[in-house]
C-alpha positions as protocol buffer text, in pm:
chain_id: "A"
residue {
  index: 1
  type: MET
  ca { x: -1545 y: -4589 z: -3020 }
}
residue {
  index: 2
  type: SER
  ca { x: -1456 y: -4275 z: -2834 }
}
residue {
  index: 3
  type: ASP
  ca { x: -1306 y: -4262 z: -2493 }
}
residue {
  index: 4
  type: PRO
  ca { x: -1530 y: -4177 z: -2191 }
}
residue {
  index: 5
  type: PRO
  ca { x: -1504 y: -3810 z: -2084 }
}
residue {
  index: 6
  type: MET
  ca { x: -1261 y: -3744 z: -1804 }
}
residue {
  index: 7
  type: SER
  ca { x: -1411 y: -3619 z: -1488 }
}
residue {
  index: 8
  type: ASP
  ca { x: -1277 y: -3299 z: -1344 }
}
residue {
  index: 9
  type: SER
  ca { x: -1151 y: -3368 z: -995 }
}
residue {
  index: 10
  type: ARG
  ca { x: -1145 y: -2999 z: -920 }
}
residue {
  index: 11
  type: SER
  ca { x: -1519 y: -2980 z: -929 }
}
residue {
  index: 12
  type: ASP
  ca { x: -1566 y: -3198 z: -608 }
}
residue {
  index: 13
  type: GLN
  ca { x: -1255 y: -3057 z: -425 }
}
residue {
  index: 14
  type: PRO
  ca { x: -1477 y: -2847 z: -197 }
}
residue {
  index: 15
  type: ASP
  ca { x: -1687 y: -3142 z: -88 }
}
residue {
  index: 16
  type: ARG
  ca { x: -1374 y: -3361 z: -26 }
}
residue {
  index: 17
  type: LEU
  ca { x: -1216 y: -3092 z: 189 }
}
residue {
  index: 18
  type: ALA
  ca { x: -1545 y: -3040 z: 386 }
}
residue {
  index: 19
  type: VAL
  ca { x: -1557 y: -3424 z: 440 }
}
residue {
  index: 20
  type: LEU
  ca { x: -1199 y: -3423 z: 561 }
}
residue {
  index: 21
  type: ALA
  ca { x: -1272 y: -3130 z: 798 }
}
residue {
  index: 22
  type: GLU
  ca { x: -1572 y: -3316 z: 948 }
}
residue {
  index: 23
  type: HIS
  ca { x: -1367 y: -3628 z: 985 }
}
residue {
  index: 24
  type: VAL
  ca { x: -1076 y: -3453 z: 1170 }
}
residue {
  index: 25
  type: ALA
  ca { x: -1325 y: -3262 z: 1398 }
}
residue {
  index: 26
  type: ALA
  ca { x: -1525 y: -3567 z: 1475 }
}
residue {
  index: 27
  type: SER
  ca { x: -1222 y: -3772 z: 1561 }
}
residue {
  index: 28
  type: LEU
  ca { x: -1080 y: -3518 z: 1784 }
}
residue {
  index: 29
  type: PRO
  ca { x: -1363 y: -3359 z: 1982 }
}
residue {
  index: 30
  type: GLY
  ca { x: -1279 y: -3014 z: 2125 }
}
residue {
  index: 31
  type: ALA
  ca { x: -941 y: -2991 z: 1933 }
}
residue {
  index: 32
  type: VAL
  ca { x: -1070 y: -2804 z: 1621 }
}
residue {
  index: 33
  type: THR
  ca { x: -1222 y: -2458 z: 1685 }
}
residue {
  index: 34
  type: ALA
  ca { x: -1284 y: -2346 z: 1326 }
}
residue {
  index: 35
  type: THR
  ca { x: -1255 y: -2471 z: 974 }
}
residue {
  index: 36
  type: GLU
  ca { x: -1217 y: -2260 z: 649 }
}
residue {
  index: 37
  type: ILE
  ca { x: -1173 y: -2359 z: 283 }
}
residue {
  index: 38
  type: ARG
  ca { x: -1027 y: -2098 z: 56 }
}
residue {
  index: 39
  type: PHE
  ca { x: -858 y: -2122 z: -272 }
}
residue {
  index: 40
  type: GLY
  ca { x: -889 y: -2491 z: -276 }
}
residue {
  index: 41
  type: GLU
  ca { x: -710 y: -2538 z: 62 }
}
residue {
  index: 42
  type: LEU
  ca { x: -839 y: -2649 z: 403 }
}
residue {
  index: 43
  type: SER
  ca { x: -732 y: -2454 z: 715 }
}
residue {
  index: 44
  type: LEU
  ca { x: -802 y: -2572 z: 1066 }
}
residue {
  index: 45
  type: ARG
  ca { x: -788 y: -2352 z: 1380 }
}
residue {
  index: 46
  type: ILE
  ca { x: -705 y: -2568 z: 1678 }
}
residue {
  index: 47
  type: GLU
  ca { x: -646 y: -2541 z: 2046 }
}
residue {
  index: 48
  type: ARG
  ca { x: -273 y: -2493 z: 2139 }
}
residue {
  index: 49
  type: GLU
  ca { x: -287 y: -2782 z: 2394 }
}
residue {
  index: 50
  type: ALA
  ca { x: -419 y: -3028 z: 2130 }
}
residue {
  index: 51
  type: LEU
  ca { x: -123 y: -2968 z: 1867 }
}
residue {
  index: 52
  type: LEU
  ca { x: 50 y: -3286 z: 1913 }
}
residue {
  index: 53
  type: ASP
  ca { x: -262 y: -3496 z: 1914 }
}
residue {
  index: 54
  type: VAL
  ca { x: -395 y: -3323 z: 1598 }
}
residue {
  index: 55
  type: LEU
  ca { x: -63 y: -3368 z: 1412 }
}
residue {
  index: 56
  type: ARG
  ca { x: -18 y: -3725 z: 1516 }
}
residue {
  index: 57
  type: PHE
  ca { x: -381 y: -3804 z: 1391 }
}
residue {
  index: 58
  type: LEU
  ca { x: -314 y: -3632 z: 1058 }
}
residue {
  index: 59
  type: ARG
  ca { x: -3 y: -3817 z: 1011 }
}
residue {
  index: 60
  type: ASP
  ca { x: -115 y: -4162 z: 1108 }
}
residue {
  index: 61
  type: ASP
  ca { x: -487 y: -4179 z: 1021 }
}
residue {
  index: 62
  type: PRO
  ca { x: -545 y: -4392 z: 705 }
}
residue {
  index: 63
  type: ARG
  ca { x: -786 y: -4122 z: 565 }
}
residue {
  index: 64
  type: CYS
  ca { x: -534 y: -3837 z: 612 }
}
residue {
  index: 65
  type: ARG
  ca { x: -173 y: -3953 z: 577 }
}
residue {
  index: 66
  type: PHE
  ca { x: -33 y: -3604 z: 599 }
}
residue {
  index: 67
  type: THR
  ca { x: 320 y: -3734 z: 632 }
}
residue {
  index: 68
  type: LEU
  ca { x: 508 y: -3425 z: 518 }
}
residue {
  index: 69
  type: LEU
  ca { x: 546 y: -3109 z: 718 }
}
residue {
  index: 70
  type: CYS
  ca { x: 627 y: -2849 z: 460 }
}
residue {
  index: 71
  type: ASP
  ca { x: 654 y: -2553 z: 657 }
}
residue {
  index: 72
  type: LEU
  ca { x: 604 y: -2395 z: 1001 }
}
residue {
  index: 73
  type: CYS
  ca { x: 604 y: -2004 z: 1064 }
}
residue {
  index: 74
  type: GLY
  ca { x: 474 y: -1736 z: 1285 }
}
residue {
  index: 75
  type: VAL
  ca { x: 248 y: -1432 z: 1232 }
}
residue {
  index: 76
  type: ASP
  ca { x: 228 y: -1135 z: 1453 }
}
residue {
  index: 77
  type: TYR
  ca { x: -95 y: -955 z: 1541 }
}
residue {
  index: 78
  type: PRO
  ca { x: 20 y: -707 z: 1812 }
}
residue {
  index: 79
  type: ASP
  ca { x: -338 y: -578 z: 1879 }
}
residue {
  index: 80
  type: ARG
  ca { x: -456 y: -914 z: 1980 }
}
residue {
  index: 81
  type: GLU
  ca { x: -437 y: -1051 z: 2341 }
}
residue {
  index: 82
  type: GLN
  ca { x: -275 y: -1366 z: 2197 }
}
residue {
  index: 83
  type: ARG
  ca { x: -57 y: -1185 z: 1949 }
}
residue {
  index: 84
  type: PHE
  ca { x: 96 y: -1474 z: 1766 }
}
residue {
  index: 85
  type: ASP
  ca { x: -32 y: -1730 z: 1520 }
}
residue {
  index: 86
  type: VAL
  ca { x: 181 y: -2045 z: 1456 }
}
residue {
  index: 87
  type: VAL
  ca { x: 95 y: -2198 z: 1119 }
}
residue {
  index: 88
  type: TYR
  ca { x: 178 y: -2554 z: 1015 }
}
residue {
  index: 89
  type: ASN
  ca { x: 153 y: -2657 z: 641 }
}
residue {
  index: 90
  type: LEU
  ca { x: 126 y: -3026 z: 579 }
}
residue {
  index: 91
  type: LEU
  ca { x: 113 y: -3234 z: 258 }
}
residue {
  index: 92
  type: SER
  ca { x: -45 y: -3574 z: 200 }
}
residue {
  index: 93
  type: ILE
  ca { x: 126 y: -3729 z: -105 }
}
residue {
  index: 94
  type: HIS
  ca { x: -124 y: -4010 z: -86 }
}
residue {
  index: 95
  type: LEU
  ca { x: -423 y: -3776 z: -123 }
}
residue {
  index: 96
  type: ASN
  ca { x: -233 y: -3511 z: -320 }
}
residue {
  index: 97
  type: GLN
  ca { x: -385 y: -3264 z: -61 }
}
residue {
  index: 98
  type: ARG
  ca { x: -253 y: -2991 z: 165 }
}
residue {
  index: 99
  type: ILE
  ca { x: -387 y: -2884 z: 504 }
}
residue {
  index: 100
  type: ARG
  ca { x: -297 y: -2590 z: 716 }
}
residue {
  index: 101
  type: LEU
  ca { x: -315 y: -2569 z: 1091 }
}
residue {
  index: 102
  type: LYS
  ca { x: -329 y: -2252 z: 1301 }
}
residue {
  index: 103
  type: LEU
  ca { x: -304 y: -2192 z: 1678 }
}
residue {
  index: 104
  type: GLU
  ca { x: -277 y: -1873 z: 1892 }
}
residue {
  index: 105
  type: THR
  ca { x: -19 y: -1804 z: 2154 }
}
residue {
  index: 106
  type: ASP
  ca { x: 167 y: -1509 z: 2314 }
}
residue {
  index: 107
  type: GLU
  ca { x: 522 y: -1442 z: 2455 }
}
residue {
  index: 108
  type: ALA
  ca { x: 430 y: -1610 z: 2797 }
}
residue {
  index: 109
  type: GLN
  ca { x: 251 y: -1920 z: 2658 }
}
residue {
  index: 110
  type: PRO
  ca { x: 486 y: -2191 z: 2503 }
}
residue {
  index: 111
  type: VAL
  ca { x: 396 y: -2425 z: 2231 }
}
residue {
  index: 112
  type: ALA
  ca { x: 491 y: -2784 z: 2222 }
}
residue {
  index: 113
  type: SER
  ca { x: 768 y: -2874 z: 1993 }
}
residue {
  index: 114
  type: VAL
  ca { x: 667 y: -3115 z: 1709 }
}
residue {
  index: 115
  type: THR
  ca { x: 1029 y: -3243 z: 1629 }
}
residue {
  index: 116
  type: GLY
  ca { x: 927 y: -3574 z: 1789 }
}
residue {
  index: 117
  type: LEU
  ca { x: 668 y: -3620 z: 1507 }
}
residue {
  index: 118
  type: PHE
  ca { x: 826 y: -3427 z: 1223 }
}
residue {
  index: 119
  type: SER
  ca { x: 1206 y: -3387 z: 1232 }
}
residue {
  index: 120
  type: SER
  ca { x: 1188 y: -3116 z: 981 }
}
residue {
  index: 121
  type: ALA
  ca { x: 1041 y: -2892 z: 1235 }
}
residue {
  index: 122
  type: GLY
  ca { x: 1371 y: -2835 z: 1431 }
}
residue {
  index: 123
  type: TRP
  ca { x: 1515 y: -2552 z: 1222 }
}
residue {
  index: 124
  type: TRP
  ca { x: 1161 y: -2399 z: 1165 }
}
residue {
  index: 125
  type: GLU
  ca { x: 1095 y: -2379 z: 1528 }
}
residue {
  index: 126
  type: ARG
  ca { x: 1428 y: -2215 z: 1587 }
}
residue {
  index: 127
  type: GLU
  ca { x: 1341 y: -1950 z: 1320 }
}
residue {
  index: 128
  type: ALA
  ca { x: 1005 y: -1882 z: 1485 }
}
residue {
  index: 129
  type: TRP
  ca { x: 1183 y: -1843 z: 1818 }
}
residue {
  index: 130
  type: ASP
  ca { x: 1466 y: -1623 z: 1673 }
}
residue {
  index: 131
  type: LEU
  ca { x: 1237 y: -1390 z: 1459 }
}
residue {
  index: 132
  type: PHE
  ca { x: 906 y: -1369 z: 1683 }
}
residue {
  index: 133
  type: GLY
  ca { x: 1016 y: -1487 z: 2016 }
}
residue {
  index: 134
  type: ILE
  ca { x: 769 y: -1790 z: 2015 }
}
residue {
  index: 135
  type: PHE
  ca { x: 890 y: -2041 z: 2270 }
}
residue {
  index: 136
  type: PHE
  ca { x: 863 y: -2410 z: 2205 }
}
residue {
  index: 137
  type: THR
  ca { x: 897 y: -2654 z: 2485 }
}
residue {
  index: 138
  type: ASP
  ca { x: 1096 y: -2977 z: 2461 }
}
residue {
  index: 139
  type: HIS
  ca { x: 1295 y: -2852 z: 2158 }
}
residue {
  index: 140
  type: PRO
  ca { x: 1625 y: -3035 z: 2159 }
}
residue {
  index: 141
  type: ASP
  ca { x: 1838 y: -2710 z: 2054 }
}
residue {
  index: 142
  type: LEU
  ca { x: 1619 y: -2402 z: 2068 }
}
residue {
  index: 143
  type: ARG
  ca { x: 1852 y: -2115 z: 1998 }
}
residue {
  index: 144
  type: ARG
  ca { x: 1891 y: -1833 z: 1733 }
}
residue {
  index: 145
  type: ILE
  ca { x: 1948 y: -1942 z: 1380 }
}
residue {
  index: 146
  type: LEU
  ca { x: 1931 y: -1632 z: 1151 }
}
residue {
  index: 147
  type: THR
  ca { x: 2049 y: -1358 z: 1384 }
}
residue {
  index: 148
  type: ASP
  ca { x: 2366 y: -1341 z: 1599 }
}
residue {
  index: 149
  type: TYR
  ca { x: 2380 y: -1490 z: 1943 }
}
residue {
  index: 150
  type: GLY
  ca { x: 2402 y: -1147 z: 2105 }
}
residue {
  index: 151
  type: PHE
  ca { x: 2114 y: -998 z: 1916 }
}
residue {
  index: 152
  type: GLU
  ca { x: 1850 y: -807 z: 2100 }
}
residue {
  index: 153
  type: GLY
  ca { x: 1472 y: -854 z: 2035 }
}
residue {
  index: 154
  type: HIS
  ca { x: 1300 y: -1035 z: 1769 }
}
residue {
  index: 155
  type: PRO
  ca { x: 1307 y: -860 z: 1429 }
}
residue {
  index: 156
  type: MET
  ca { x: 981 y: -995 z: 1268 }
}
residue {
  index: 157
  type: ARG
  ca { x: 771 y: -857 z: 1548 }
}
residue {
  index: 158
  type: LYS
  ca { x: 567 y: -546 z: 1416 }
}
residue {
  index: 159
  type: ASP
  ca { x: 674 y: -348 z: 1721 }
}
residue {
  index: 160
  type: PHE
  ca { x: 1047 y: -406 z: 1636 }
}
residue {
  index: 161
  type: PRO
  ca { x: 1210 y: -76 z: 1524 }
}
residue {
  index: 162
  type: LEU
  ca { x: 1300 y: -61 z: 1164 }
}
residue {
  index: 163
  type: THR
  ca { x: 1649 y: 65 z: 1241 }
}
residue {
  index: 164
  type: GLY
  ca { x: 1722 y: -211 z: 1510 }
}
residue {
  index: 165
  type: TYR
  ca { x: 1917 y: -156 z: 1819 }
}
residue {
  index: 166
  type: VAL
  ca { x: 2273 y: -218 z: 1720 }
}
residue {
  index: 167
  type: GLU
  ca { x: 2468 y: -230 z: 1406 }
}
residue {
  index: 168
  type: VAL
  ca { x: 2760 y: -457 z: 1320 }
}
residue {
  index: 169
  type: ARG
  ca { x: 3087 y: -366 z: 1146 }
}
residue {
  index: 170
  type: TYR
  ca { x: 3437 y: -482 z: 1111 }
}
residue {
  index: 171
  type: ASP
  ca { x: 3691 y: -275 z: 1305 }
}
residue {
  index: 172
  type: ASP
  ca { x: 4020 y: -280 z: 1111 }
}
residue {
  index: 173
  type: GLU
  ca { x: 4214 y: -151 z: 1405 }
}
residue {
  index: 174
  type: GLN
  ca { x: 4076 y: -432 z: 1658 }
}
residue {
  index: 175
  type: LYS
  ca { x: 4075 y: -687 z: 1364 }
}
residue {
  index: 176
  type: ARG
  ca { x: 3733 y: -813 z: 1467 }
}
residue {
  index: 177
  type: VAL
  ca { x: 3363 y: -756 z: 1433 }
}
residue {
  index: 178
  type: VAL
  ca { x: 3224 y: -493 z: 1679 }
}
residue {
  index: 179
  type: TYR
  ca { x: 2873 y: -407 z: 1787 }
}
residue {
  index: 180
  type: GLU
  ca { x: 2774 y: -44 z: 1824 }
}
residue {
  index: 181
  type: PRO
  ca { x: 2441 y: 146 z: 1879 }
}
residue {
  index: 182
  type: VAL
  ca { x: 2280 y: 243 z: 1561 }
}
residue {
  index: 183
  type: ARG
  ca { x: 2379 y: 584 z: 1423 }
}
residue {
  index: 184
  type: LEU
  ca { x: 2194 y: 713 z: 1131 }
}
residue {
  index: 185
  type: THR
  ca { x: 2409 y: 892 z: 883 }
}
residue {
  index: 186
  type: GLN
  ca { x: 2127 y: 1136 z: 814 }
}
residue {
  index: 187
  type: GLU
  ca { x: 1781 y: 1221 z: 942 }
}
residue {
  index: 188
  type: PHE
  ca { x: 1490 y: 1102 z: 746 }
}
residue {
  index: 189
  type: ARG
  ca { x: 1446 y: 1356 z: 484 }
}
residue {
  index: 190
  type: TYR
  ca { x: 1129 y: 1533 z: 352 }
}
residue {
  index: 191
  type: PHE
  ca { x: 1096 y: 1455 z: -22 }
}
residue {
  index: 192
  type: ASP
  ca { x: 932 y: 1728 z: -225 }
}
residue {
  index: 193
  type: TYR
  ca { x: 807 y: 1557 z: -539 }
}
residue {
  index: 194
  type: LEU
  ca { x: 743 y: 1896 z: -727 }
}
residue {
  index: 195
  type: SER
  ca { x: 917 y: 1899 z: -1054 }
}
residue {
  index: 196
  type: PRO
  ca { x: 1227 y: 2126 z: -1056 }
}
residue {
  index: 197
  type: TRP
  ca { x: 1097 y: 2284 z: -1372 }
}
residue {
  index: 198
  type: GLU
  ca { x: 774 y: 2389 z: -1226 }
}
residue {
  index: 199
  type: GLY
  ca { x: 715 y: 2671 z: -973 }
}
residue {
  index: 200
  type: MET
  ca { x: 1074 y: 2791 z: -1003 }
}
residue {
  index: 201
  type: ASN
  ca { x: 1058 y: 3142 z: -869 }
}
residue {
  index: 202
  type: THR
  ca { x: 1406 y: 3172 z: -718 }
}
residue {
  index: 203
  type: ILE
  ca { x: 1668 y: 3358 z: -927 }
}
residue {
  index: 204
  type: LEU
  ca { x: 1983 y: 3139 z: -953 }
}
residue {
  index: 205
  type: PRO
  ca { x: 2337 y: 3282 z: -927 }
}
residue {
  index: 206
  type: GLY
  ca { x: 2443 y: 3424 z: -1263 }
}
residue {
  index: 207
  type: ASP
  ca { x: 2092 y: 3470 z: -1404 }
}
residue {
  index: 208
  type: GLU
  ca { x: 2126 y: 3842 z: -1383 }
}
residue {
  index: 209
  type: LYS
  ca { x: 2408 y: 3831 z: -1638 }
}
residue {
  index: 210
  type: ALA
  ca { x: 2186 y: 3677 z: -1897 }
}
residue {
  index: 211
  type: GLY
  ca { x: 2015 y: 3904 z: -2137 }
}
residue {
  index: 212
  type: PRO
  ca { x: 1656 y: 3857 z: -2252 }
}
residue {
  index: 213
  type: GLY
  ca { x: 1621 y: 3584 z: -2502 }
}
residue {
  index: 214
  type: PRO
  ca { x: 1475 y: 3638 z: -2847 }
}
residue {
  index: 215
  type: GLY
  ca { x: 1150 y: 3455 z: -2755 }
}
residue {
  index: 216
  type: ASP
  ca { x: 1100 y: 3618 z: -2420 }
}
residue {
  index: 217
  type: ALA
  ca { x: 750 y: 3768 z: -2434 }
}
residue {
  index: 218
  type: SER
  ca { x: 806 y: 3954 z: -2095 }
}
residue {
  index: 219
  type: THR
  ca { x: 1078 y: 4173 z: -2269 }
}
residue {
  index: 220
  type: GLY
  ca { x: 882 y: 4258 z: -2582 }
}
residue {
  index: 221
  type: GLY
  ca { x: 1145 y: 4062 z: -2806 }
}
residue {
  index: 222
  type: PRO
  ca { x: 1039 y: 3915 z: -3134 }
}
residue {
  index: 223
  type: GLN
  ca { x: 809 y: 3617 z: -3078 }
}
residue {
  index: 224
  type: GLY
  ca { x: 858 y: 3473 z: -3426 }
}
residue {
  index: 225
  type: THR
  ca { x: 902 y: 3567 z: -3798 }
}
residue {
  index: 226
  type: GLY
  ca { x: 547 y: 3489 z: -3914 }
}
residue {
  index: 227
  type: THR
  ca { x: 409 y: 3543 z: -4268 }
}
C-alpha cells in the first residue's frame, strides 16, 4: 500500500497570510493602514502611535506568537514629507512564519522604543539613531554605536556627503587620534575610456628618430614577399 501524497504547504501560503493579515487588522482597528504579500511574506504598514500595541499583540496572541524580533532598521526617502521608514522583522517559530512591520516618521517625530517588549531592539535602535537620526523615546541608553561620539551627522541619510565632514588619523607627534576637516588628495578625475591604441595622433618624443618600418604602407616600403 502506497503512502498518501504529501500536500504542498506552499500552495496555501498566500491564503494563510491573507487570513493572518485580516486577523491582525480586525483585532487592532485603525492600527493597520495597508497590507501587502510579496515573495511569500506579509508586510503591514501601521500607524506610528500604534507600534507598541501591534507588537504586543503579535507577540502574545495565540494565533500569532511572533516572539522573536529578528531585525530593526531604517530606510531614508528624502523626497517624502515623512522621510524615514522604520522596519521591524519578526519571526514566529510556532507558525514558521515571518512578518514585517513598517511605519513612517521624520527627524522631529520620535518613535516609541520597543526594548520593553523585545530586549534585542536595544542595539538596533541605537544603530538607527546613529546612522539615520531616528529618535526613540524611553530608550534606556540611546547613543551612537557605530560612529564615534564626536561624529557629525548621520551617514546613512541619502543627503549625507560621500566624503563626510571630518577624517580621523593618528598623529605620531601628539601620540593620539586627531580629527581634521576632510582634505581630498586629488580632485575627482575625468576618466577617458578610449583605448590608448586608438585615435593616437600625437607624436611621442623619440618617434622622429625611428625610420620607416618594412611594412609601413605610407612610405612605399615592401608590404610582403608574395608569390
